[in-house]
N, C-alpha and C positions, 0 to 999 in steps of 0.2 A: 503494499499500498504506500501510497505518498501521501505525509500527513504532515501540515503545516503546524507549529507549535509557537504560540506567542507567550515569552515566559516573564513578559512583565518587569524585567529589571531585577526579579524578586528570588524569592527561595525556592523558584523550580529550575535556576539556570544549570547548575553544576549535574545536574543526573536525568533531568527526562529527554533530551537527545539523546543521550548514552543509551538509554533503556530501548527507546524505540527503535534506537539502530540497530541495537545487539540483538533484537526480537525481529529483526526484517526488514525494517519502514524504511523509504528513503523519505530523511526528514528536512523539512526548511525551516531553521528557527529565526525568530524573530525577536529582537529585544533581550538579548542572549548575554549580555554581561551583567553581572551583580553591580547595583549602582545605586544606593540607599537614595540619591536626591530625584532619582526620576522612577520609584517604583508606582506601579499604577498611574501614571502621567499619561494619558491619552493613548494608553494601552492594554493589554490583560482581559481580563472577562467583564472588565465594567465599560470598556471601550472596545467595541467588536471591530471597528471599519476597517482597521490595519491587517488585521485577519480573514476578513471577509473579501477585501481586495487581493490579500495574497494566495488564498487557497483558488481565486479565478484565475490569476495571472500564470500560475504553475500549473494551474489543470489538476489540482489535489483531490484525493479523495474525500477527504475532510480534514478540519481543521481542530485543536484545541486553543482554549485560554485560561490560563491561571492568573489569578489574582498572585496580590506579593507574596502571601506567605505560602501559596500553593496549596490553602486547604479549600478552596472553591473551585470551580471549574466551567467554564461555559463550552459548547462545541459549533461548529461549523459545518452545514452538508455542502457538497461538488457545487452548489449554485449559491453559495454564499447566504443560506439562509441559517438565522441563528436558532439555534437546538437549545434551551434552556432546562434547568433542572427539571421542570416538570416532565417533559420528553425521558431525560435521562432515569426517572424515578421508574417512569410507566415503563421503559423496555427492560430494565433491569431486575422490576419487579414481575415482568411474565416470565423473565430467565428464573429467577429464583420459585415463582410459583408452580413452573414447569418439572423443575426437579424438586419440588414439595419439599421445599427449605424458606417457606415464608407462610409461618404458624398461622393460622385462621384466613390468608390470603389478607393479611394486616397490611396497610401502608399508614405512615403517617408525615405529614406535609402540615404547612403553616396556614394562616389563612390568605396569604398572598395567591396560592397553588390556586389554577385557574379553573375556573369552574368546568370546562369541558374536559379537564384532566381527570377530576371526580367523577363524574357522570360515567366516562368510558371505562374508570377501572371497576364501578360500580357495577358496570354492565355486563362485566368480564365474573361476576359474583364476589369481588372483593370488598372487603373493608375498608373507609376511608375515616382517618380522626384529623383533625385540626388543631395548631398551636398557636400561638402568640408566636410572631416575628422573632427568631433568634435560634441559632444551632442549640443552645443550653436548655431550650423550650422543648423540641424537639426531641432534644436528648433525655430529656428528664419523662415524656410521655414513652418513648419507647422500652426506657427500663421498669415505668410502672403497667405498661401492658405486654411487655414481652416481646414488643414488636421488632421484627428484625432489621426493616430497613425503611430509612425516612430521609426528609431535607427540606431543602427548601428552592423556590423558583432562581433563586440567584446563581445555585449551582454547589450548594455545600450538602452532600453526599455522606448520609453514614448507614454503613451494613455492620451489623455487628456479627456477619461469620465471620469480617475479616478486621475488625478493627472497632474502636470504642468513639474516635472522631472522624471529621472530615478529612479525607484525603485526596488532592486532586488529582496526583499520579496515579491512583487506584482507579480512582473515577474513569478517566480517559484510556487507562488500559482495560477496564470491563467493557466500556464503549466500543472500542478498535475491535477488540475480540468478538463482541457479540456482533459489530456488523460483518465480520470476516468470517462467522462461521453460520450467518443467516442467509449469503449467497447474494444478499441485496445491497445497493447503498445506501448509506445513512438516509437519503432523501426520501428514498422509497418505503422503508422503516417508518418514519414521518408520515408522508402520505397514507400511508394505512392504519394509521394510529387514531388520530383522534383530532377534531377540528377547534380550536381554542375559540373561547368566546373573547370579544373585544374589551379590552381592560385598560382602563384609563387612568392614569394617577397624576391628580396635581397635588402640590405643597403651598400651602398658605402661610406665611412668614406672621409670626405672632408673636411679639417678642416680651410681653407681661406672663412669667411662667407660670403663674395662679390661675390668669385665666386659660393657657394652656393645659394646665393639669388637670383643670375641673372643668373641661369643655363640656364633659357628660351632665353637668346642671345647666348647661342653659338650654331653655325649652326650646327657643326658635331653630337650632339645630338639631334636636332630638325629634321634633315636630317635623322639618323638612327631612329627615332619613325616613322617619315611619311612611310618611307619603310617598316619597321614592319607592321606599319595599313595597307597600302595597298596589301601588300603579304598575312594577315590574312584575310581581308573582313570582312566579319559579322560573321567570326569562330572564333574571338577574339577579344582583345584591351589590348593598353598599358596604364597606369598611370605611370607618373613620379613625383615623388613633394619632395622638401626639408621639411625634418623635421622641426616641429616647437620649437622642445625641444632639440633635440641632434643634433652633426654636422654631419648628415648624408644626403645622396640623397637616398630617398627608388624608388626602380624600381618593379613594378608588374607588370606581363603578365599574362593574363588570355585566355585561348583559348580551344578549342573543343576539343583538346589532349594534353595528355603530353608531346609528341614529339615537337610542334610547341611551347609550353610555355616554354620547356627549351631551344629549339634554341633561342628564341628570348630574353627570359632573360639574356641567356648568351651573345648575340652579344649586346644589351644596356648595360649590366654591365660594358663590354671590351670597351664600347667609352668613358663611364662616367669615367671610372678611368683615362683612356687616356687623356680625355679632362679636368677635375677639379680635379683629386686626386694627379695628380704629380705635 
């Protein structure tokens, strides 16, 4: 296989290229020197444009992008399409399920996991649990329930058959092996899996820490959320949360079509701005 690796100037630099070459791949590496000043800067799993361009330029089978500390991984297919953690969990889950290594066919994801992914997994007969955003919450739920596979849309995947933490290298190797053994391309696997629901995420800057922390006490916001959820029914969902690291309220709307998603995202952002940001 011809594989492009974006090493994000970080922790993946020393081993990733060597491992894939020793396993027989033709490897093209991007951002492949350790440089603490440039880790994740316009590269890696949070900035996929360089990887997408390189996969197309070199006509590679697929590409992998690590983040700075190499616990997260995002993939790109031969057409340059982003393959996030939802798809990675779905493919890895199918493999474990077929090998009868997924107790109760249980998968753990976060509130950010796409509704299309959840419904596809349940259609296979699987169970699906959501946690708050953060790999520590996924890990806690996995330990509590005995689940063997879980992760985040951002590419942080935890499989207890192999370890207790996210490991981008391990995830990349599994995806590459899965693609090779399937006899299909990564793009073909995606096309035969599930359709994601349009998912919009908007951030509203709220400098007042108390307002931000206690946003759920704002009746205008809770009423707007209730109105949106009632209007969409089972055709969508709404997630509003305060960022744990930045002075932001994050508004996410997921719906069966982009028109619904855009409409209710705009509605909720306007209410949050009027109620908290001024």
